[in-house]
N, C-alpha and C positions, 0 to 999 in steps of 0.2 A: 311721547316718546313711549313706544312699545317696550315692556320688560322682556330682559333675555332670559330664555329656559335655562335652569340650572338643574344639574343632578348631582347629589353627594354619596359616592358609594362606599362600600369597606369589603375586603377580602380577608385574606388571612394575615391577620395584624394585631395590636393588642389595642387598636383605635385611638392612640394617643394623638395622632395629626388630627383628627374629627374634634378630641379635645381643644385641642389648637384653635381650629376654626370657630367654635362654640365661643372659645375667648375674643374673637375678633368681635363675635356679634354682640358682648358687651359694649364695645364703642361702634359701631356700625349700622348696630340693628336697622334702624330707620333707613340709613342709606340704601343698604342690601334690601330690604322689603320695597323702597321704592323701584330698584334697577333691577330685581331678579323676581322670577317665579320659581319656587322651590318644587320642582315638580317632584324629587325624589330626596328626601332625605331622614331615613329610618330613625335616627338617633330624636330627631325633632316631631315627627309626624306622622301619623298612622295610614293615611291614603297616598301610597306612593304609588308612582307609576314609572315606566320607563318608555315613554315615547320620545318623540322629537326633542332635541334638546339642542341649544346655541353651545354651552358646556357641561361637560362631567367631569367633576373632580371626584379623583379615585386614589384611595389609600389602600395598602396592603398589597400581598404578593398571590399568586395564581397557585394554589395547591389541589385544587380537585378538578376532575371533568365539568361541574354544574358551575364552577367558578369562571371557567374558560369559557362556556357558552355564551353566561350573562355579561362577561368581557366583550364578546365578539357584539353580542347583542347591543350593548351601550355603545361600542363603535359605529354600528352602522346607524344609530340614532343619534350621535353626537357629532357637532361640526367640529368640535376641538375637545381632545382628551388633556386634563393637567394631572401629572402623576404627582402624588405629594407623599413624602416619607421614602424612607431607605428600603423598606419592603414594597414598594410598588415600583421604585426606580431603581433598585439594585437587586431584590429578592430578600436581602438580608436585613435582618436576623434570623428571617423564619427560614432562610434555606440553608441552614448550616447542616441541615441532613443529609444535602446532596454531597458534602465531602467527608461523612464520617467514613472510618475504616469498613472494608467487607464484612467482618466479624460482628459489627456494631449495626449495619443493615441489617444482614441476617435476623438480628435478636429481634429489631423493631419490624419487620415484615409482617408479622402478624396484625398490629396495630394499626400499620400504614394501610394495611389492606380492610382492615375493619372500618376506619375513617374513611374509605374510600379516595385517599389521597392519591395524586398521581406521584409516578416516580421520582421526578424531581420536582422542588417549589421553584418557581419564576418570576421575574418581573414582569411589568405590564408589556414593556415593548418587544419580549418575546412572541406576543401573539398579535401584539395590535399596534399601529402606528400611534405614538404619545406624541403631542403638540408642545409640551412644557414638560419639563421636570422639575422639580423641587425637592432635592434630596434632604435627609437628616433625619433623625429618631430623637423625639419626634422634627415635623417639618418645624423652620425658623420661623416663627408668628410674623419678622418683620418682612421676610421674604414673600410671604402669602399673602399679605396685607398689600403689597406692592402686585404681585401678581392679579389680586382682586380689582384692584385700581386700574390694571388694563383689560379687563373683559368688558 
């Protein structure tokens, strides 16, 4: 059986969902190693690629033009995208500044520009088709495990 190509990516977030995935590896390392070719997983390997993938698991909201560009690239190369965590699924809590009062937005405007942030922070589905949404902060380990079984 040929291994499925899997990429794991993080955008604007605390990376707690990646920690949950790494926790899954405690119990499923050999199973996942035999089933998947991890083409990209920045937290575990240094030689990462964004080539053709069967699945892309993504955590984090989109807050910069470079993140948006990378997300669009991933969507072109991945057969299925799995959004994990609240940031990826809803944009929250990263998107809280979208709803700040105008005077607060004015106050942080310089920092937002200095960090090259977009005007708003958005969930993945604002920019690309997402095939599976696993909400939660962080993602529920049992839900993620079931999703991995289905891949």
